C-alpha positions as MATLAB code, in Angstrom:
seq = 'MLDILKIGHPVLRERTKRVKRIDRGIKILAKRMIEAMGEAGGIGLAAPQVGQSIRLIIVDHSYIEKGAGPKAYVNPEILKAEGEAVMDEGCLCIPGVRGKVVRSEKITLKCQNLEGEEQVITCDDLLARVFQHEVDHLKGILFVDRIQIPDKQITEGRIPDPSLLRPIPSKAL';
ca = [
     -20.815  -51.660   30.144;
     -17.695  -53.420   28.887;
     -14.809  -54.060   31.268;
     -11.365  -52.922   30.187;
      -8.824  -55.699   30.686;
      -5.575  -55.111   32.550;
      -2.038  -56.104   31.648;
      -1.527  -59.816   32.209;
      -4.755  -60.899   30.524;
      -3.775  -63.268   27.674;
      -6.060  -61.711   25.023;
      -3.969  -58.514   25.212;
      -1.010  -60.434   23.757;
      -2.871  -62.128   20.899;
      -2.698  -61.139   17.249;
      -6.239  -60.274   16.278;
      -8.378  -61.681   13.492;
      -9.617  -59.643   10.573;
     -13.294  -58.666   10.635;
     -14.814  -60.463    7.646;
     -18.275  -58.940    7.839;
     -19.395  -55.721    9.497;
     -22.709  -56.844   10.923;
     -25.030  -55.663   13.680;
     -22.827  -57.352   16.318;
     -19.734  -55.376   15.243;
     -21.725  -52.122   15.271;
     -23.069  -52.844   18.775;
     -19.564  -53.715   19.987;
     -18.232  -50.432   18.537;
     -20.979  -48.476   20.324;
     -20.213  -50.194   23.621;
     -16.489  -49.608   23.150;
     -17.160  -45.897   22.639;
     -19.131  -45.851   25.894;
     -16.411  -47.761   27.799;
     -13.668  -45.498   26.430;
     -15.622  -42.390   27.399;
     -16.318  -43.730   30.881;
     -12.617  -44.492   31.364;
     -11.498  -41.122   29.950;
      -9.484  -42.596   27.086;
      -8.632  -41.228   23.664;
      -8.524  -44.652   21.997;
      -9.593  -48.228   22.597;
      -8.906  -51.482   20.758;
     -11.169  -54.540   20.768;
      -8.615  -56.734   22.608;
      -8.805  -54.316   25.534;
     -12.414  -55.418   26.033;
     -11.706  -59.092   25.423;
     -12.434  -59.283   21.680;
      -9.588  -60.560   19.507;
     -10.689  -58.755   16.338;
      -9.340  -55.840   14.280;
     -11.536  -52.995   15.544;
     -10.409  -49.745   17.164;
     -12.105  -46.604   18.436;
     -10.478  -43.145   18.353;
     -11.982  -40.081   20.033;
     -11.267  -37.220   17.643;
     -12.579  -34.599   20.100;
      -9.090  -34.465   21.634;
      -7.729  -33.489   18.227;
     -10.478  -31.554   16.473;
     -13.062  -29.327   18.120;
     -16.598  -30.567   17.533;
     -15.480  -34.044   16.465;
     -16.262  -37.225   18.359;
     -15.346  -40.898   18.563;
     -15.145  -43.011   15.416;
     -14.753  -46.727   14.777;
     -12.152  -48.157   12.400;
     -12.367  -51.734   11.161;
      -9.347  -53.736    9.970;
      -6.898  -50.821   10.277;
      -3.501  -51.290    8.709;
      -0.603  -48.847    8.634;
       0.623  -48.580    5.044;
       3.316  -45.945    5.438;
       5.137  -44.269    8.302;
       7.441  -41.251    8.265;
       9.538  -39.305   10.714;
       9.986  -39.821   14.409;
       8.492  -38.202   17.493;
       8.755  -38.899   21.217;
       5.746  -38.397   23.453;
       4.525  -39.504   26.853;
       1.910  -42.287   26.623;
      -0.350  -44.217   28.923;
      -2.918  -46.965   28.447;
      -6.258  -47.889   29.962;
      -4.914  -51.461   30.385;
      -2.016  -50.281   32.534;
      -3.446  -47.647   34.922;
      -1.000  -45.284   36.570;
       1.895  -46.053   34.219;
       3.192  -43.554   31.685;
       6.336  -43.478   29.616;
       8.049  -41.859   26.661;
       7.563  -43.762   23.404;
       9.151  -43.172   19.997;
       6.614  -43.454   17.181;
       6.344  -42.313   13.598;
       5.350  -38.667   13.261;
       3.159  -39.194   10.193;
       1.300  -42.281    8.964;
      -1.009  -43.464    6.213;
      -3.679  -45.862    7.422;
      -6.034  -48.073    5.433;
      -9.269  -49.220    7.110;
     -13.030  -49.523    6.780;
     -15.753  -47.546    8.483;
     -18.804  -49.214   10.061;
     -20.579  -49.094    6.705;
     -17.825  -51.212    5.154;
     -16.427  -48.376    3.031;
     -12.660  -48.457    2.557;
     -10.770  -45.393    3.706;
      -7.186  -44.218    3.427;
      -6.236  -41.683    6.088;
      -3.001  -39.711    6.262;
      -2.393  -37.989    9.580;
       0.320  -36.740   11.887;
       1.062  -35.720   15.459;
      -1.391  -36.913   18.141;
      -3.809  -38.630   15.751;
      -0.973  -40.629   14.155;
       0.245  -41.612   17.626;
      -3.201  -42.776   18.762;
      -3.683  -44.863   15.616;
      -0.241  -46.461   16.091;
      -0.933  -47.188   19.767;
      -4.294  -48.827   18.980;
      -2.988  -50.788   15.976;
      -0.227  -52.107   18.264;
      -2.957  -53.578   20.488;
      -4.192  -55.524   17.462;
      -0.729  -57.109   17.234;
      -0.496  -57.949   20.938;
       1.902  -55.075   21.605;
       1.522  -52.748   24.611;
       3.051  -49.279   24.834;
       5.353  -50.381   27.667;
       6.990  -52.782   25.206;
       8.127  -49.747   23.206;
       9.659  -47.777   26.082;
      13.381  -47.823   25.322;
      14.620  -46.974   28.793;
      12.015  -48.046   31.332;
      10.642  -45.115   33.247;
      11.184  -45.078   36.987;
       7.457  -45.746   37.527;
       7.724  -49.096   35.767;
      10.790  -50.183   37.715;
       9.086  -49.157   40.980;
       6.564  -51.961   40.598;
       3.579  -50.342   38.906;
       3.480  -53.278   36.528;
       2.572  -56.319   38.616;
       5.067  -58.663   36.956;
       8.060  -57.465   34.881;
       7.869  -60.694   32.859;
       4.711  -59.192   31.276;
       6.942  -56.766   29.348;
       8.135  -57.716   25.858;
      10.617  -55.058   24.737;
      10.650  -54.462   20.987;
      12.388  -51.969   18.697;
      10.561  -48.637   18.768;
      10.196  -48.323   14.988;
       8.783  -51.816   14.359;
       5.389  -51.448   12.711;
];
């Protein structure tokens, strides 16, 4: 089982490297990430959260579509973003902390599946939010960096060291 890193670990702040070849190792990592995400009760997981500085994310579609399950996305890149929506978010790397984050309401994402096939996905609402949250991890950005007015929970010491926060504009993709 993979361990999910917590805020403060340096790999969480790194910009990830592109996956050049989808080999057996990437497929095994994706499978293990799916297991770790399920065990932790998450809806998404990015490779940096398990200590791998590569462009790989997992999204559990069962929260969005009945009968669907988790899928892996390699080298995801947001091509287009529209609208604005505010929603409460949390993260497996920052247990017990939640906050309202402004994100784009609709996005178009380019990526590859585990077979190396290119995909272009247009989505909105919760799925768009999850993709944006996970793609942020690939840039070294955590959801708490996007909270415009820190929630009371954050200021009450749920984050071990406030210097770990790196506030950024909410719409920066």
